[in-house]
C-alpha positions in Angstrom: 12.8 -8.1 -6.0 12.0 -11.5 -4.9 8.3 -12.2 -4.9 6.5 -15.7 -5.2 5.3 -15.4 -8.5 5.6 -11.9 -9.7 8.1 -9.5 -11.3 8.5 -6.7 -9.2 10.6 -3.7 -9.8 12.0 -1.2 -6.9 13.1 2.4 -7.0 16.6 1.5 -8.1 15.2 0.7 -11.7 14.2 3.1 -14.4 11.1 3.3 -16.3 13.1 2.3 -19.5 14.2 -0.9 -18.0 10.7 -1.6 -16.0 9.2 -1.5 -19.7 11.8 -3.3 -21.6 12.6 -6.0 -18.9 8.7 -6.6 -17.7 7.7 -6.9 -21.4 5.3 -4.1 -21.4 6.0 -2.4 -24.6 8.6 -0.5 -26.6 10.7 1.4 -24.1 12.3 3.6 -26.8 8.8 5.5 -27.0 9.5 7.0 -23.8 11.4 10.4 -23.7 14.6 10.9 -22.4 14.0 12.4 -19.1 11.0 10.2 -18.5 13.2 6.9 -19.1 15.0 8.0 -15.9 12.4 8.1 -13.6 12.2 5.5 -10.8 8.7 4.5 -9.3 9.0 3.1 -5.9 7.3 -0.3 -6.4 6.0 -1.6 -9.9 4.7 -5.2 -10.3 4.7 -6.1 -14.1 2.6 -9.1 -13.7 -0.2 -7.6 -11.5 0.3 -4.4 -13.6 0.3 -2.2 -10.5 2.3 0.7 -9.4 3.0 2.1 -5.7 4.5 5.3 -4.3 5.8 5.1 -0.8 5.4 8.2 1.3 5.4 9.0 5.0 2.0 9.0 6.3 1.1 12.8 6.3 -1.3 14.8 3.8 1.5 16.8 2.0 3.3 13.5 1.4 0.1 11.7 0.4 -0.5 14.8 -2.1 3.2 14.3 -3.6 2.7 10.5 -3.9 -0.6 11.0 -5.7 1.1 13.3 -8.0 3.8 11.0 -8.7 2.0 8.0 -9.1 -0.1 9.9 -11.6 2.9 11.0 -13.6 4.4 7.5 -13.6 1.4 5.7 -14.7 0.7 8.3 -17.6 4.1 8.0 -18.9 4.0 4.1 -18.8 0.5 4.0 -20.1 1.5 5.8 -23.1 4.2 3.1 -24.3 2.7 -0.1 -22.9 0.9 -2.7 -25.0 -2.8 -2.2 -24.8 -3.3 -5.2 -22.5 -0.7 -4.0 -20.3 -2.1 -1.0 -19.0 -0.9 -0.4 -15.5 -3.0 1.1 -12.5 -2.2 2.2 -8.9 -2.2 -0.7 -6.6 -4.5 -1.1 -3.7 -4.7 -3.3 -0.6 -1.3 -3.3 0.3 -1.5 -2.8 4.2 0.7 -4.4 7.2 3.1 -3.9 9.8 6.4 -5.4 11.0 8.4 -5.2 14.2 12.2 -4.6 14.8 13.7 -5.4 18.1 17.0 -3.3 18.7 19.6 -3.6 21.7 18.4 -7.0 22.5 14.8 -6.2 23.3 15.6 -2.7 24.4 13.8 -0.8 21.7 10.9 -2.3 19.8 10.0 -0.3 16.5 7.2 -0.8 14.2 7.0 -0.3 10.7 3.5 0.2 9.6 1.9 0.7 6.1 -1.7 1.3 4.2 -2.9 2.2 1.0 -5.6 4.7 1.4 -5.8 5.4 -2.4 -4.8 3.7 -5.6 -0.9 4.0 -6.2 -0.3 5.7 -2.7 1.1 3.7 0.2 1.9 5.5 3.4 4.2 4.4 6.1 4.8 5.2 9.7 7.3 4.2 12.2 6.3 4.0 16.0 8.0 2.4 19.2 7.2 1.0 22.2 9.2 2.1 25.4 11.3 -0.4 27.1 9.4 -2.7 29.6 11.6 -4.8 31.7 10.5 -8.5 32.0 7.3 -7.9 29.8 6.4 -10.7 27.4 6.4 -10.3 23.5 2.4 -9.8 23.8 2.6 -7.2 26.4 5.2 -5.1 24.6 3.1 -5.2 21.3 -0.3 -4.3 23.4 1.9 -1.2 24.8 0.7 1.9 23.7 2.9 3.1 20.7 4.4 6.4 20.2 5.5 7.9 17.3 9.4 7.8 16.6 11.3 11.1 17.0 12.6 11.7 13.4 16.2 12.1 14.4 16.1 8.2 15.6 14.8 7.3 12.4 17.6 8.7 10.6 20.1 7.4 13.2 19.0 3.7 12.9 17.0 3.8 9.4 19.7 2.3 7.3 20.3 -0.2 9.9 16.5 -1.1 10.0 16.5 -1.5 6.1 19.3 -3.6 6.0 17.8 -5.7 8.7 14.4 -5.9 6.9 15.9 -6.9 3.8 18.2 -9.4 5.2 15.1 -11.0 6.9 13.0 -11.0 3.8 15.9 -12.1 1.6 17.5 -14.5 3.7 20.6 -12.3 4.0 23.0 -11.6 6.8 22.3 -9.4 9.8 23.9 -6.1 9.2 26.9 -5.2 11.5 25.7 -3.4 14.7 22.1 -4.9 14.6 21.4 -7.1 17.6 18.0 -7.9 17.8 15.2 -9.5 15.7 13.0 -8.7 12.7 9.5 -10.0 13.2 7.7 -10.3 9.8 3.9 -10.4 9.0 2.6 -13.7 7.8 -0.4 -14.1 5.8 -2.6 -16.9 7.0 -5.4 -16.7 4.0 
């Protein structure tokens, strides 16, 4: 994945390749089964790992367990100065506008404990002739699961396209509003 200065691996990359390509240690020391595991986000420069889960208690527990397993497996085979920890401080949100402004979705995320990032989708009802500021200030509502399933893949493609400078996915008529860090 593109990052201004860090090497970041997403959940399409196995622990074996993370250790090898991230130059963390000897990936051959991982057991055959563990080699295939794929953490959601691993930053081999910052030496942190994140598991992404929906924002509910059961998913949070699952994320904690998975992050712990991945960290234990990685830290057994990495060099002493390359030990990884659960990432912290990963928070934010972004907006997607579908149907030429008819649907405004928000994806927000927070990291309540090291290594576990929880995300949540919400939306704002259509409000004719409302400004962007008014739409964002509207009461957010939980996005129904069937809507997420219906448009989730399209939303992911639109977000990736916006971040990576790619093309808009077919069928997406709207905008992606990315967060800006002004620090």
